[in-house]
C-alpha positions in Angstrom: 108.1 -34.1 -87.9 109.2 -36.7 -89.7 109.8 -35.6 -93.2 112.0 -38.1 -95.5 111.7 -36.8 -98.7 115.5 -35.6 -100.8 115.9 -32.8 -103.5 114.3 -33.9 -107.0 115.1 -33.0 -109.9 114.2 -32.4 -112.9 116.9 -32.0 -111.4 121.8 -32.6 -110.0 126.3 -33.3 -109.3 130.3 -34.0 -108.8 132.9 -36.1 -108.9 135.9 -38.3 -108.6 137.9 -37.7 -111.9 139.5 -40.8 -112.1 136.6 -43.7 -111.9 138.8 -45.7 -110.7 139.1 -44.1 -107.1 135.1 -45.0 -106.4 135.6 -49.0 -107.1 137.8 -48.6 -104.3 136.2 -46.6 -102.1 136.8 -43.3 -103.7 138.7 -41.3 -101.1 138.4 -37.2 -100.4 141.2 -36.5 -102.7 142.5 -33.1 -103.0 140.8 -30.1 -104.0 141.5 -27.9 -106.9 141.4 -24.3 -105.2 138.5 -22.8 -106.3 138.2 -19.3 -107.8 134.2 -18.3 -106.6 133.1 -15.6 -106.0 130.6 -14.1 -103.1 127.6 -12.9 -104.2 127.7 -8.9 -105.2 126.9 -6.3 -102.3 123.5 -5.4 -103.0 122.2 -9.5 -102.8 121.8 -10.2 -107.0 124.0 -13.5 -107.4 126.7 -13.6 -109.4 127.7 -16.4 -111.6 131.2 -18.2 -110.3 132.4 -21.5 -111.7 134.5 -23.8 -109.4 137.5 -25.3 -111.6 136.3 -28.1 -112.6 137.5 -30.6 -115.6 138.6 -29.0 -118.0 134.7 -29.1 -119.4 134.5 -29.7 -123.3 134.1 -27.0 -125.5 131.2 -25.1 -126.1 128.8 -25.7 -129.0 126.1 -23.9 -131.9 123.3 -24.0 -129.6 120.6 -26.4 -128.8 116.9 -26.4 -127.6 117.4 -28.8 -124.3 117.3 -26.7 -121.2 120.1 -29.0 -119.6 122.8 -28.7 -122.2 124.3 -26.4 -120.8 127.5 -26.0 -122.8 124.8 -26.1 -126.1 127.3 -28.5 -127.6 124.0 -30.6 -127.9 125.2 -33.5 -124.9 122.8 -33.1 -122.4 124.3 -32.5 -118.9 123.7 -33.4 -115.2 123.2 -31.2 -112.8 123.2 -32.0 -108.7 124.2 -30.8 -105.5 127.6 -30.1 -104.4 127.9 -30.5 -100.7 130.4 -28.3 -98.9 133.4 -29.8 -97.5 133.3 -26.8 -95.1 131.6 -27.6 -91.3 129.7 -24.8 -91.4 129.7 -24.0 -95.3 126.4 -24.6 -97.5 126.3 -26.7 -100.6 126.9 -25.8 -104.4 125.4 -26.9 -107.9 127.6 -28.1 -110.0 127.3 -29.1 -113.0 128.5 -32.6 -114.8 128.9 -32.4 -118.6 127.7 -35.1 -121.5 129.2 -36.2 -124.4 128.5 -38.8 -127.0 129.5 -41.4 -125.3 127.1 -39.7 -122.4 128.4 -38.3 -119.0 131.7 -37.9 -118.8 132.2 -37.4 -114.8 136.1 -36.3 -115.6 134.7 -33.2 -116.6 132.7 -30.6 -114.3 132.0 -27.4 -113.0 131.3 -26.1 -110.1 128.4 -22.5 -109.5 128.0 -20.3 -107.0 123.8 -21.1 -106.2 122.4 -23.2 -103.4 120.9 -25.8 -104.7 117.6 -26.5 -105.2 117.2 -22.7 -106.1 118.6 -22.2 -109.4 116.6 -23.4 -112.8 117.5 -23.6 -115.9 115.7 -22.5 -118.8 116.8 -20.6 -122.2 114.6 -17.6 -121.7 116.4 -15.7 -124.0 116.1 -18.7 -127.2 120.4 -18.3 -128.0 120.3 -22.2 -127.5 121.7 -21.6 -124.3 120.8 -22.5 -121.0 120.3 -19.6 -118.3 120.3 -19.3 -114.6 117.5 -18.2 -113.0 117.8 -17.7 -109.3 115.8 -17.8 -106.4 115.9 -17.4 -102.5 113.7 -18.4 -100.1 111.8 -15.6 -100.2 112.0 -14.4 -104.1 113.2 -14.8 -107.4 116.5 -12.7 -107.6 117.2 -12.8 -111.4 118.7 -14.5 -114.0 122.6 -15.2 -115.4 122.9 -15.4 -119.3 123.9 -18.5 -120.6 126.5 -19.0 -123.0 128.9 -21.7 -125.2 130.6 -22.1 -121.5 127.8 -21.8 -119.8 127.0 -18.1 -117.2 130.0 -15.6 -117.4 132.1 -15.9 -114.6 131.3 -13.0 -112.2 128.9 -12.0 -114.5 125.8 -10.5 -112.0 122.5 -11.9 -112.9 119.8 -9.4 -114.9 116.5 -8.5 -112.5 113.4 -9.7 -113.8 111.4 -6.7 -115.6 107.6 -7.5 -115.1 105.1 -5.5 -116.6 102.5 -3.4 -113.8 104.8 -5.7 -111.0 107.9 -3.7 -111.2 111.2 -5.4 -110.9 113.7 -7.8 -109.2 112.9 -7.8 -105.2 109.5 -6.0 -106.2 107.6 -9.1 -107.3 107.4 -10.7 -104.7 107.6 -14.2 -106.7 109.3 -17.5 -105.3 109.5 -21.4 -106.0 110.1 -20.9 -110.1 109.8 -23.8 -112.7 110.7 -24.0 -115.8 108.2 -25.1 -118.6 106.8 -24.6 -121.8 103.4 -23.1 -120.9 101.9 -22.4 -123.8 104.0 -24.6 -126.0 104.9 -22.7 -128.5 108.6 -23.5 -128.1 109.9 -20.9 -126.4 110.5 -21.2 -122.0 108.5 -20.3 -119.7 108.6 -19.7 -116.0 106.0 -20.2 -113.0 105.7 -18.3 -109.7 103.8 -18.3 -107.0 103.0 -15.0 -105.5 102.5 -14.7 -101.9 99.0 -15.1 -101.7 99.5 -18.7 -103.0 98.3 -17.3 -106.9 100.8 -18.3 -109.8 101.9 -16.2 -111.7 103.5 -17.3 -115.7 106.4 -15.6 -117.6 106.3 -16.7 -121.2 109.6 -16.6 -123.3 111.2 -15.7 -125.1 112.8 -13.3 -122.9 114.9 -9.8 -123.5 118.3 -9.9 -121.9 116.8 -6.8 -119.6 115.0 -9.6 -118.2 111.2 -8.8 -119.7 109.4 -11.8 -120.7 107.5 -12.0 -123.7 104.1 -11.3 -122.1 102.1 -12.4 -118.5 99.6 -14.5 -117.5 98.5 -15.6 -113.8 96.1 -18.2 -112.4 94.8 -18.6 -109.3 95.4 -21.0 -105.9 96.7 -21.4 -102.7 99.6 -23.2 -103.2 102.8 -23.9 -100.9 105.5 -24.8 -104.0 104.7 -26.0 -108.1 106.0 -29.0 -110.2 105.4 -28.5 -113.8 105.6 -31.5 -116.9 109.2 -31.2 -118.6 110.2 -29.9 -121.5 111.2 -32.0 -124.7 115.3 -32.1 -124.5 114.9 -32.6 -128.5 113.2 -29.1 -128.4 110.4 -30.2 -130.1 107.2 -27.7 -128.7 105.1 -29.9 -126.7 102.7 -27.5 -123.5 103.4 -28.6 -120.5 100.9 -28.9 -117.2 101.3 -27.3 -114.5 101.0 -28.0 -110.8 99.9 -26.1 -107.4 100.7 -27.8 -104.5 98.8 -27.1 -101.0 101.2 -26.3 -98.0 101.9 -29.2 -95.2 102.8 -29.7 -91.5 104.8 -32.9 -92.7 101.4 -35.0 -93.1 100.0 -35.7 -97.0 98.0 -32.8 -98.8 96.8 -32.5 -102.3 96.7 -29.7 -105.0 95.6 -28.7 -108.4 96.6 -29.7 -111.8 96.7 -26.9 -114.5 96.2 -29.1 -117.4 97.9 -28.3 -120.6 97.4 -29.3 -124.4 99.2 -28.1 -128.0 97.3 -25.3 -129.6 95.4 -23.7 -126.1 98.0 -24.5 -123.7 97.5 -24.2 -120.0 93.6 -24.7 -118.8 91.8 -22.6 -116.7 90.2 -24.7 -115.2 92.0 -27.1 -112.8 91.6 -30.6 -111.5 91.7 -31.0 -107.3 94.1 -33.7 -106.8 94.1 -36.6 -104.1 96.6 -35.8 -101.1 100.0 -36.7 -101.8 103.9 -34.7 -101.7 105.5 -36.4 -104.4 104.5 -36.0 -107.7 105.8 -36.6 -111.4 104.9 -36.2 -114.9 104.8 -38.9 -117.2 103.4 -40.8 -120.2 102.6 -43.7 -117.7 100.2 -46.2 -120.1 101.9 -45.5 -123.3 99.2 -43.5 -125.0 101.2 -40.8 -125.7 99.6 -38.3 -123.6 101.0 -37.6 -120.5 99.7 -38.3 -117.6 100.5 -37.5 -113.6 101.1 -39.6 -110.9 100.5 -38.1 -106.9 101.0 -40.4 -103.8 102.3 -40.9 -100.9 106.0 -39.7 -100.5 106.7 -41.3 -96.7 106.4 -37.7 -94.6 104.4 -38.0 -91.5 103.5 -35.2 -88.7 104.3 -36.8 -85.6 103.0 -33.7 -83.7 100.6 -34.8 -80.5 97.2 -35.6 -82.0 98.5 -36.4 -85.6 99.8 -39.6 -85.6 97.4 -41.2 -87.7 98.3 -43.1 -90.6 97.1 -40.9 -93.9 94.8 -42.9 -96.2 97.0 -42.4 -98.7 99.6 -44.2 -97.1 102.0 -46.3 -99.2 100.3 -45.6 -102.0 99.9 -43.5 -105.3 97.4 -42.4 -107.9 98.1 -41.9 -111.6 96.0 -39.1 -113.4 95.6 -39.8 -116.9 96.1 -37.7 -119.4 93.1 -38.0 -121.2 90.5 -37.6 -118.4 89.1 -39.6 -116.2 89.2 -41.6 -113.3 92.7 -42.2 -111.8 94.3 -45.1 -111.1 95.8 -46.5 -107.9 99.2 -48.2 -107.2 100.5 -49.2 -103.6 104.1 -48.8 -103.1 106.5 -50.1 -101.1 105.8 -48.8 -97.1 108.9 -48.4 -95.0 109.2 -50.2 -91.9 112.7 -48.6 -90.4 111.5 -44.5 -90.5 114.6 -43.9 -92.6 113.4 -44.6 -96.3 111.3 -43.9 -98.9 109.6 -43.6 -101.0 110.5 -40.0 -100.7 109.7 -37.8 -104.4 108.6 -39.9 -107.1 111.0 -40.1 -110.7 109.4 -41.2 -114.4 111.7 -43.2 -116.3 111.7 -45.6 -119.7 114.7 -47.4 -119.2 113.6 -49.4 -121.8 112.5 -46.5 -125.2 109.5 -48.5 -124.9 107.7 -44.7 -125.0 106.0 -46.0 -121.8 107.3 -44.5 -118.3 107.0 -46.3 -115.0 107.7 -44.5 -111.8 110.6 -44.5 -109.6 110.2 -44.9 -106.5 112.9 -45.0 -103.2 112.3 -47.8 -100.6 114.2 -49.5 -97.7 116.0 -51.5 -99.8 117.0 -48.1 -102.5 115.2 -48.2 -104.9 111.8 -50.0 -107.2 110.8 -49.4 -111.0 106.6 -49.8 -110.9 105.5 -50.1 -114.5 102.0 -51.0 -114.1 101.0 -52.9 -110.8 102.6 -56.6 -111.6 105.8 -55.0 -113.6 108.0 -53.9 -110.4 112.3 -53.9 -110.8 114.5 -53.6 -108.2 117.3 -51.5 -108.5 119.6 -51.3 -105.7 123.3 -49.7 -104.9 125.1 -49.4 -101.9 127.6 -46.8 -100.8 130.9 -47.9 -98.9 130.6 -50.3 -95.4 133.2 -47.6 -93.8 134.5 -43.4 -94.4 136.7 -42.4 -92.7 137.3 -45.6 -90.2 133.5 -45.4 -89.6 131.5 -48.3 -90.3 128.0 -47.3 -92.0 125.0 -48.5 -91.0 123.9 -51.6 -93.1 120.4 -49.4 -93.1 122.7 -46.1 -94.5 124.1 -47.9 -97.2 121.3 -48.3 -99.7 121.3 -45.9 -102.7 118.2 -43.7 -103.4 116.5 -42.9 -106.3 117.4 -39.1 -108.0 116.4 -38.0 -111.6 116.6 -40.1 -114.9 117.4 -38.8 -118.8 119.4 -40.6 -121.9 122.7 -38.6 -121.6 123.7 -40.8 -124.7 121.0 -40.5 -126.7 120.3 -44.0 -127.3 116.4 -43.8 -127.0 116.5 -45.5 -123.4 117.2 -43.6 -120.0 119.5 -44.1 -117.5 119.1 -44.4 -113.8 120.4 -41.8 -111.5 121.1 -42.9 -108.1 122.8 -41.0 -105.2 124.1 -41.6 -101.6 125.8 -40.0 -99.4 127.1 -41.0 -95.5 126.1 -39.3 -92.2 122.6 -39.3 -90.5 121.8 -35.8 -92.9 121.3 -38.6 -95.8 119.9 -41.3 -94.0 117.1 -39.4 -92.8 116.4 -36.8 -95.6 118.7 -37.7 -98.6 119.7 -34.3 -98.0 123.7 -34.0 -99.0 125.0 -36.7 -101.7 128.4 -37.3 -102.7 128.5 -40.8 -104.5 126.5 -40.8 -107.8 125.6 -43.9 -110.1 124.3 -43.8 -113.7 122.8 -47.0 -114.4 122.6 -49.0 -117.4 118.7 -49.4 -117.6 118.1 -51.7 -114.5 120.4 -53.6 -115.0 123.8 -54.1 -112.2 125.4 -52.2 -114.6 126.8 -48.4 -114.7 127.8 -46.5 -117.5 129.4 -44.2 -114.9 129.9 -43.6 -111.1 131.8 -41.0 -109.4 131.5 -38.9 -106.0 131.3 -35.6 -105.5 134.6 -36.1 -102.5 137.3 -34.5 -104.7 135.0 -30.9 -106.2 136.7 -28.1 -105.7 135.6 -26.6 -102.1 133.8 -22.5 -102.9 135.6 -20.0 -100.7 
């Protein structure tokens, strides 16, 4: 089985403190001694940031689920690879500033990337860290002006009629505002593939305001973005089927202001890459779903799927999906991978950013296509990097400097894991729109190493 997907985002970071080091190839640097501790003995994670920085002063709180310190500036969450041969990666935060993302300030938290979701569950203006492992939700670490408190154990969720913590059996949490009331919610999967909805605000004992459910046979979930300004917007929820490398489909529960998450799902075509956005500029959220390049190459399953090299946009106002062709990978190492919605010119109409053999391509309709290319160093630790593995891949998009235009986030890492799967990125670019200019460029090589 060949799977060329990479970890998305909504969704993570870190840094050569001196950006000039990146231009010179960014050597490994010297790591600051990590002060993190291991998970507690009962398996309930503890919040343990590593020394960065220094981090900026905490603010008075905001509505942005990615403003970790509540100072009014969006922060970036990203995976930080371990510098130990057999160590696990961690989740990092690069803090924002009045001038945009500031790579000189960062923290590392002792959470495995992809297993932490940020959302302000208690409504105090500071995002909380919702953690999970491969089997279930494990708890929430409450946020504050300096992020989750170091050394604090996470709180187990309390679900009416469903017990608490480990007894829940919920996996794959995603955040959203599924009823559009301005409070952050969590959706997670039960073992039978159905969905449990936990609505905010939550109490500090881990109890949601209420719960609900939706049917499905899901293997993973995807939800629309929460508006960073805090403006209430009901967010749709996609329940995707499992796969063994082949392209599979799912169902979408649309959401609408005043009525919340629909109880009548929309059947979707096959495709393992998804993204929410406003792709036609009508002010209503749409859904893109399509080929992510993954294939099941086991004997007897080698045929290309019908959805190969294509994506479909489902209009938020209803109607038939619009299909677009996307680049087909020719070197078997890249793209298209997952999709990212982006509005780099601030016109209110999103494009879809996909990975290609050469890097990244922003697709805005059928005809408007813009390449966004960055490359990693030609040599790393004295070894030559093959040309086909030097291209940076798209990760996410966000407006870090509040100018109404989103910056594109690309990353790159050396070695087979990144070349084949996009795992363990070390170099990061925050682009100035689709131009060749960067608002920031940094590497995680000098990030502190977990103990």
